[in-house]
C-alpha positions in Angstrom: 6.7 -5.6 5.2 7.4 -9.1 4.0 3.7 -9.8 3.2 3.2 -6.5 1.4 6.3 -7.2 -0.7 4.9 -10.6 -1.7 1.5 -8.9 -2.4 3.3 -6.6 -4.9 4.9 -9.6 -6.6 1.6 -11.4 -7.0 0.0 -8.2 -8.3 2.8 -7.9 -10.9 2.3 -11.5 -12.0 -1.4 -11.0 -12.3 -1.0 -7.9 -14.5 1.5 -9.8 -16.6 -1.0 -12.7 -17.0 -3.6 -10.3 -18.4 -5.8 -9.2 -15.5 -6.8 -5.7 -16.3 -6.2 -2.8 -13.9 -9.8 -2.1 -13.1 -10.7 -5.8 -12.7 -7.9 -6.5 -10.2 -9.1 -4.3 -7.3 -12.7 -5.5 -7.9 -11.8 -9.2 -7.7 -9.5 -8.6 -4.8 -12.4 -7.0 -2.9 -14.7 -9.9 -3.8 -12.3 -12.2 -2.0 -11.2 -9.8 0.7 -14.6 -8.9 2.1 -15.8 -12.5 2.9 -12.3 -13.4 4.1 -12.2 -10.7 6.7 -15.7 -11.5 7.8 -14.9 -15.2 8.2 -11.7 -14.3 10.1 -13.7 -12.1 12.5 -16.4 -14.8 13.0 -13.8 -17.6 13.5 -11.9 -15.6 16.1 -15.0 -14.1 17.7 -13.6 -10.5 17.2 -16.1 -9.2 14.7 -18.0 -6.7 16.8 -19.7 -3.8 14.9 -18.9 -0.7 16.8 -18.5 3.0 16.1 -14.8 2.7 15.4 -15.7 0.7 12.3 -16.4 4.1 10.8 -12.7 4.8 10.9 -12.2 1.6 8.8 -14.8 2.8 6.3 -13.0 6.1 6.0 -9.7 4.2 5.4 -11.5 2.2 2.7 -12.6 5.4 1.0 -9.0 6.8 1.1 -7.5 3.5 -0.2 -9.9 3.6 -3.1 -9.0 7.2 -3.9 -5.3 6.3 -3.7 -5.6 3.3 -6.1 -7.9 5.1 -8.5 -5.5 8.0 -8.8 -2.5 5.7 -9.0 -4.0 3.9 -12.0 -4.9 7.3 -13.6 -1.3 8.5 -13.1 0.2 5.3 -14.7 -1.9 6.0 -17.9 0.1 9.1 -18.7 3.3 8.8 -16.6 6.3 6.6 -16.4 6.1 3.9 -13.7 9.7 4.7 -12.8 8.5 8.1 -11.7 4.9 7.4 -10.5 5.7 4.4 -8.3 8.3 6.1 -6.1 6.0 9.0 -5.5 3.2 6.6 -4.5 5.6 4.7 -2.2 6.4 7.9 -0.3 3.0 7.8 1.3 4.7 6.9 4.6 6.0 10.4 4.8 2.4 11.7 5.0 1.5 9.2 7.7 4.6 10.2 9.7 3.8 13.9 9.4 0.2 13.3 10.6 1.3 11.1 13.5 3.8 13.8 14.6 1.5 16.8 14.2 -1.9 15.3 15.3 -0.9 12.5 17.7 2.2 14.1 19.2 4.6 11.3 18.4 8.2 12.4 18.9 10.4 13.2 15.9 13.8 12.0 17.0 17.1 12.2 15.2 17.1 8.4 14.6 13.6 8.7 13.1 14.6 11.5 10.8 17.6 9.6 9.7 15.5 6.5 9.0 13.0 8.5 7.0 15.7 10.1 4.9 17.4 6.8 4.2 14.0 5.2 3.3 13.2 8.0 0.8 16.7 7.4 -0.7 16.0 3.7 -0.9 12.7 4.3 -2.6 14.4 6.5 -5.3 17.2 4.0 -5.8 15.2 0.8 -6.1 12.1 2.2 -7.9 13.1 5.5 -9.4 14.7 6.3 -12.6 16.1 9.2 -14.5 13.9 12.2 -13.6 14.4 13.4 -17.2 12.1 10.4 -18.2 9.1 12.5 -17.3 9.1 14.3 -20.6 10.4 11.3 -22.5 7.6 9.1 -21.2 5.0 11.7 -21.7 4.1 12.1 -18.0 1.9 15.2 -18.1 1.4 17.5 -15.2 -2.0 15.8 -14.6 -0.3 12.5 -14.1 1.9 14.0 -11.4 -1.1 15.5 -9.7 -2.8 12.1 -9.7 0.4 10.5 -8.3 0.7 13.0 -5.5 -3.1 12.7 -4.7 -2.6 8.9 -4.5 0.4 9.3 -2.2 -1.5 11.6 0.2 -4.6 9.5 0.2 -2.7 6.3 1.0 -0.8 8.2 3.7 -4.1 9.3 5.3 -5.5 5.7 5.1 -2.5 4.4 7.0 -2.9 7.1 9.6 -6.5 6.1 10.1 -5.2 2.6 10.9 -3.3 4.1 13.9 -6.4 6.0 15.0 -8.5 2.8 14.8 -5.9 0.8 16.7 -5.6 3.5 19.4 -9.4 3.3 19.9 -9.0 -0.2 21.3 -10.8 -1.8 18.4 -10.1 -5.2 16.9 -8.4 -5.7 13.5 -11.3 -7.7 12.0 -13.9 -5.0 12.8 -11.8 -2.1 11.5 -10.7 -4.0 8.3 -14.2 -5.2 7.7 -15.3 -1.6 7.7 -12.6 -0.8 5.1 -13.7 -3.7 2.9 -17.5 -2.9 3.2 -16.8 0.5 1.6 -13.9 -0.4 -0.7 -15.5 -3.4 -2.4 -18.6 -1.7 -3.8 -16.5 1.3 -4.9 -14.1 -0.9 -6.8 -17.0 -2.8 -8.4 -18.7 0.4 -9.3 -15.5 1.7 -10.9 -15.1 -1.5 -13.0 -18.7 -1.0 -14.2 -18.0 2.6 -15.0 -15.0 1.6 -17.1 -16.8 -1.1 -19.1 -20.4 -0.2 -18.7 -21.0 -3.7 -17.2 -19.6 -6.1 -14.7 -17.7 -8.7 -16.7 -14.7 -10.1 -14.8 -12.1 -12.1 -16.7 -12.6 -15.8 -17.1 -9.0 -16.6 -16.1 -6.6 -15.1 -13.6 -8.8 -15.1 -10.5 -6.0 -16.8 -8.5 -3.9 -13.7 -8.5 -6.5 -11.4 -6.8 -7.4 -14.2 -4.4 -3.8 -14.6 -3.4 -3.3 -10.8 -3.0 -6.5 -10.7 -0.9 -5.1 -13.4 1.5 -1.7 -11.8 1.8 -3.1 -8.3 2.1 -5.5 -9.3 4.9 -2.7 -11.0 6.9 -0.5 -7.9 6.4 -3.2 -5.5 7.5 -4.0 -7.6 10.6 -0.4 -7.5 11.6 -0.1 -3.8 10.9 -3.1 -3.0 13.0 -1.8 -5.1 15.9 1.6 -3.4 15.7 0.0 0.1 15.6 -1.9 -0.8 18.8 1.5 -1.2 20.5 3.8 1.3 18.8 4.2 4.6 16.9 2.8 5.1 13.4 5.7 7.3 12.5 8.0 4.2 12.9 5.9 1.2 12.0 4.1 2.5 8.9 7.4 3.4 7.1 8.8 -0.1 8.0 5.7 -1.8 6.7 5.7 0.2 3.4 9.3 -0.9 2.6 8.1 -4.2 1.1 9.7 -3.0 -2.2 12.9 -4.4 -0.8 11.4 -7.9 -0.8 10.1 -7.3 -4.4 13.6 -6.3 -5.5 15.3 -9.2 -3.7 12.9 -11.8 -5.2 13.3 -10.3 -8.6 17.1 -10.7 -8.4 17.2 -14.2 -6.8 14.2 -16.0 -8.4 13.5 -14.0 -11.6 17.2 -13.5 -12.5 16.8 -9.7 -12.8 20.2 -7.9 -13.0 21.7 -6.9 -9.7 23.0 -3.4 -10.5 25.0 -1.0 -8.4 21.9 1.1 -8.0 19.9 -1.8 -6.6 22.7 -2.8 -4.2 22.8 0.8 -2.9 19.0 0.8 -2.6 19.0 -2.4 -0.5 21.8 -1.0 1.7 20.0 2.3 2.3 16.8 0.3 3.0 18.5 -1.9 5.6 20.1 1.2 7.2 16.7 2.9 7.3 15.2 -0.1 9.1 18.0 -0.1 11.6 17.5 3.6 12.3 13.7 3.3 12.6 14.1 0.3 14.9 16.6 2.3 17.1 14.2 5.2 17.3 
């Protein structure tokens, strides 16, 4: 959760520094793929096996999620689109309960409800802003497609972890498919592969943080329930909000305070479950 929150912060800094939306995933993939291979070789855990296909499937869904998220942001307000995307953990939880038979306890339901409320409070805005911001119906369709795709990708992490595989092998499978897809998409947008001359440090930092976060997520899913651990991991927006207030001097409103309180309560309920 902490690492994904810091990843979001670096991503925001990179976008503010001028790294374009279609360049960021491409550059991140260029750093991410060799990093996970080196990690696997250094730890002796990179072992090509059939379960790597689950990682490749996750990579495809992650690309679909990020592509549709970017498309949604072109026509929709970020205050509406981002919270929808963040709710991907609800899809993962539903799949884990329905397909893996994970229990749906009262504590878990309470935690999920509080997490949804925290997302809306910390990231959401006035729902009337949809029309004001020109968020067309197609933008909402792209946003919900991104949410579902990311939820499925996180569910596949649980499937891969349950297979007894290693994080490096599974994540390498994800990177092997995601990186060429992200590169091909950048070529489609510009008609050539022309990465920016500056700003490479931001995708490099996100690749390192994201790799560490995914390794920890995979290891945790090998030991616990996806319907608990994935919602916790996806609440990195609490870290983003806290750093924004403490370091970036963003205003600490009543809405943000309530959002943090709901998020902490959600974490407590999910831990209890």
